[in-house]
N, C-alpha and C positions, 0 to 999 in steps of 0.2 A: 504494500500500500504506500504509494508515494505521498509524502507530506510536505514537500516543498524545499525551497532553498533557504539556507541559514547562513547568511553572510555575517551576521552579527552575533552568532553563538559559537562558543568553543566546541570542537568535536566531541569532547568527553562529557559535556553537560547533558543531563537528562532534559528532554523537552516534552512538556505535556502537549497532547495532540490539539487541544483547543487554542493554543497560543500561536498557531502556525498561520502564516500568510504566504500563499504561493505566489512566487514572482515569475516563474518560468515553467511551462508545463513539461518540458523535457529535462530529465535529471542529468546533472553534471557529475563529474567524478567525486567531488567533495560534498555532494548533497546527501541528505539523510532519508532513508526509507524504513518502513516498519517491516520486520521479518521475525516471525515466531515470537510475537509479543515483545520484541526488543527493537530499539532504534539503532540502526547501523548505517555507515556510510557506503556509498556505491563502490568506491575503490576497495573497501574491505571485502565486500561481496565478490568483486572481480578477482581479488587475490586469493581468497580463502574458499569461496563457495560459488564458482562461476556457473556450474551446471544448475544449481538451484535458482540463480538469477535468470539464467536462460529460460528455465521452465516458468518462472514468474512472468516473463515477457510473452512467451509463445504458447503456453498451456495455462490459460487463465482459469482460476477457480471461480465458481459462481459467487457473486457478492464482493469480489475483489476488484479494486480499481485497476485500470490499465496502466502499465508501466512503460514508459518510453524514455530512451536514453539519447543524449546528444551524440553527434558523430564520433568525437574522440573517445567517449566512454564506450560506445557501441563497438568501435574498432578494437579496443583493448579487450573487451569481453569476447568478441568474435575470435580473436587470436588465442585466448586462453581455452575457449571451448574447442577450437580447431585442434589444439594439442591433445585434448582428452577424448573428444568424440567428433571426429571430422564428418561423420555421416549426418549429424544434426545440422551442421553448417551447410552441407551440400543440399540437404532437403529444403532448407529455407531459401537458399540461392535458386534452386529449381522452381520453387513456388513463386518467388519474386519475378523470375524470368518469364514464367507463364503469364503472370498478371500484366507485365509490360507488353508482351506479345499480343495479348487479348485487347489491351487498350489501343495499340497501334492498328489492329484489324478493325476495331469499332470506329476509330477515327477516320479511316480511309473508306469504310463502307457506308458512311452517312451520306445521303444524297439530298 
């Protein structure tokens, strides 16, 4: 569950969920998200639990907010997941390529 950007809070500080003001909808490396009833930073998840973060992004649980990472954070996550489970990255790339191809076809078939 993403809870926003914390430019004014130290990373070790506990932050109650009600005091959060979201500044940017895509999470950066230093942003905090809720994971297993704890507040952790995105770079901690990429370093220590990349597969769980990948699952939070692509295999959403009902009632959970959508998680989206900025480019730099997503690239570092993708590199870590590619080391551990390259078939997951290939599957996402294949789906993304299919979506791009479908959009191109629909764009050219409109009369």
